[in-house]
C-alpha positions in Angstrom: 0.0 0.1 0.0 1.3 3.6 -1.0 1.7 6.4 1.3 -1.0 8.0 -0.4 -3.5 5.3 -0.1 -3.0 5.3 3.7 -3.4 9.0 3.9 -6.5 9.0 1.7 -7.8 6.2 4.0 -7.1 8.6 7.2 -9.1 11.6 5.2 -11.9 9.3 4.6 -12.0 8.1 8.2 -11.7 11.7 9.4 -14.7 12.7 7.4 -16.6 9.7 8.5 -15.7 10.9 12.2 -17.3 14.3 11.4 -20.3 12.9 10.2 -21.0 10.6 13.4 -19.7 13.2 16.0 -20.8 16.6 14.5 -18.0 18.1 16.2 -17.2 20.5 13.3 -13.7 19.8 13.9 -12.6 16.7 11.8 -13.9 18.5 8.5 -11.1 20.6 8.2 -8.7 17.8 9.3 -10.0 15.5 6.7 -9.7 18.3 3.9 -5.9 18.6 5.0 -5.3 14.9 4.7 -6.8 14.9 1.5 -4.5 17.6 0.2 -1.5 15.7 1.8 -2.7 12.5 -0.2 -2.9 14.5 -3.4 0.7 15.9 -3.0 2.0 12.5 -2.1 0.3 11.1 -5.2 1.7 13.8 -7.3 5.3 13.3 -5.9 5.3 9.8 -5.7 6.9 9.7 -2.1 6.4 10.9 1.2 8.3 13.3 3.4 7.3 13.4 6.8 8.3 17.0 7.4 6.5 18.5 4.1 3.5 16.4 4.9 2.9 17.5 8.4 3.4 21.0 7.3 1.0 20.9 4.6 -1.3 19.1 6.7 -1.3 21.6 9.5 -1.4 24.6 7.2 -4.3 23.2 5.0 -6.4 22.0 8.1 -6.1 25.3 9.8 -7.0 27.3 6.7 -10.0 25.0 5.8 -11.0 25.1 9.7 -11.2 28.9 9.5 -12.9 29.0 6.2 -15.5 26.6 7.1 -16.3 28.5 10.5 -16.5 31.6 8.3 -19.0 29.9 5.8 -21.1 27.9 8.1 -21.4 30.1 11.0 -24.9 30.4 12.5 -26.1 34.3 12.7 -27.2 33.8 16.2 -23.5 33.0 17.4 -22.6 36.3 16.0 -25.0 38.6 17.9 -24.0 40.7 21.0 -26.8 40.6 23.4 -27.2 43.9 24.9 -29.8 42.8 27.4 -27.3 41.4 29.7 -28.3 41.3 33.3 -24.5 41.9 34.2 -24.7 45.2 32.5 -25.1 48.0 34.9 
């Protein structure tokens, strides 16, 4: 089994964890793993440092973009009727 196939299975597993747990954390990680699998397939080898860096950067960017796209409007409102406000 090649490195990209293992990474692709990990990406699919992270996607399934997102569907089962609904934590909204594993979707970005799954996309990061998918990008790493594509890079491994294109380059034909694996490099641990490169793959970890690409995974971390892509997962963070995907998480921030997904948070921005799928944010609920109710989560973004400031409540001015706070009881602690004097």
